[in-house]
N, C-alpha and C positions, 0 to 999 in steps of 0.2 A: 137391267145391269147393262153396265158400260164393258166392253173390251179393250183394253189395255196392249196394242200388240207392240207399242215402240219401248224404247228406252230413255231413261237420261240420267244427268247427276243436278243435285239441286246445291249450289252455293250460298252462301249466307257472308254479308260483310261483316266486318270488324273494324273498329277506328283505331289509326294508327296511334302510337304513343311517342311523348315527347321526353328523352331522360336528359336533364339539366346536367350539367358536371363544373367542376373547377378541380384546379390542381393536376392538370392535365400532364402527363410527361411525356408520352407517346401517342402518335395520332391513332385515329379508329378508322376502319375498313368497310366499305358500302359491303353487303353481302356477309359479310362474319357475322358468328355465332358473341353475343356480348353476355355475359355472366356477373351476377352480383355476387360479392366475396361472402358476404355476411349471409344474404336468404337466398344464396343457389338460386335465383330468378334466372330464366333465360328468356333472350330475344334474338331475332334476324335483323340485322341494323339495316334499315331500306337505305338511307341516306346518312352519311356520315360528317362528324363535325362541322356542324354551322356554328361557324366562330373560326375560334385557333385551338391550336393543341392543347393549349392550358385551359381555357375557359369555352363554352359552348354547348351545342345539346345535338344528341342524335336523334334520330326519327326513325323509329323500330316498329316490328309488327310481329306478329307468330310469339305472344309473350306469354311464357308458362310461370305462376308463383308471382310475387310482389316483389319488387325492387324496394328499397330502404333508402328513405334519405340519408346521406353522411356514409353509406357504404362504398367500396373501392368496385370498379368495374373496370372489366379487364376484356377485350376478344381474343379470339383466337388468329388472329391475322400477324402477317409478319413484316416487322416487329409486334408484338402484341400490343394494341391501343390499351391502355391506361389512366384512368381519374377518379376522381371521388364526386359522388352523385351529391348537388345541392340543394337539392329539394325533391320532394317526393313526386315519382313521374306523374304526368296529366295527359289528357287526351289533346294529341296536336292539333293543332288548328293553321292552317296556311297563309298566305299574305292577304287573301279575300274573308280572312277569320273565319273559314268551314273548316267544317273536320275534312281529314282525307279518310278513304277506307283500303282493304287490301281485302279478297275474295278467298273463303277456302271453302273445297268440299265438304259439304254438309250430310247430304245424304245421296247416295250412293246406287246404282242400278233400280231406278225408281220407273215403274210401271208407268207409261202412258201413251195416251193418245195425239198426236199432233194433228192438225190439219188447217187448210188454209181456204179463206173467202175473200172474194171483193170485198173493199170495203164500202163502196159507195154504187149508184147505179152512174153506169157511164154511159157515152156516146162514143162508141169505136170507130177507127179508120179501119180499113183492108187492111189489116196484117198485125194489126195494135191488141198489145193481151192487157187486161185490167190489173192492175194494181192487186198484190194481194196478200192480206195481213194474216199473220201465222197466230195460231190458237192454240190452246192444248189442255186436254183434261188430266187431270191428276187425282188418283184412288185418294178418298177422305181421311186417310190414315197417315199423310205426309203432312210437315210441317212448313207453310208458305204466307208470305206476306209483300205487302209491295212495297218496291224499294228495297228489303232487306236481303230478299233473294235475289238469285238469276238461275238460271237453266241453261246447261248445255248438253246440246246431245250430238248424236253422228250418224243419225236418223238419214236415209236417202232423201233427198229434196229440202230439208230442213236444217242441216247440218248447221252448227255455229253455236254461239254465245248467245243470250236473251234475257233483256231485261221485263221482268215480269209489270205489266202495265195494271192501272186500275180502273174498278174495284175490278176485284175478285169476286166471282158469283159463288156461292155455294148451296147449290141444292140441296134437301134434305129429305131423310127418308126416316122411318119410326126411329131409327137406332141412331140418330144425329146426322153428321154432315155425310153426302154419299160419295160425291166429287167434289171436287174444285173446276172452275172453266176459268182460265186467265187468256188474256190476250198478250203477246209479246210482241218487243220488240228488240230486232237484234243489236248488240253493242256493238259500236265501229270499230275495225280494227280486229273483229276476233277471227 
């Protein structure tokens, strides 16, 4: 039985959405909340008005509800952005035709065991230390998947935000998955 003396937060990625609009009468504001007049759907504007005030699109995240084609959208900026959705919302694809994502906390206060070990045998000179890879053991009742989840921790020696690298090992016992073993890579700039 593994002991889990550490804590972490597991974050999950979500695709940003594109809201195309026409008949705009005032500009939208990055960071503002946009609301659908008919649907009541809401989202946070990640980037505002790619195009002009009259026609263009918004890149949004943290969408709650479903925006409807043809409905009036407004934001809570000053003055309030105002336009009509010209098509149904779509997943946003950047200039390289790839999805863009944002990350939200998915599972908080998750028990974990972080550890480090050298990635390969090396011959070291005096005063040199081996490069250490970070690993984590997580209990079998959490949800993790390569690329879809990240792990954040403030534990001494491993504080930071990490991408889960594959493959994730899933040792089993007679009741199912006993725990997960994941290799981690620190996210640049975290």
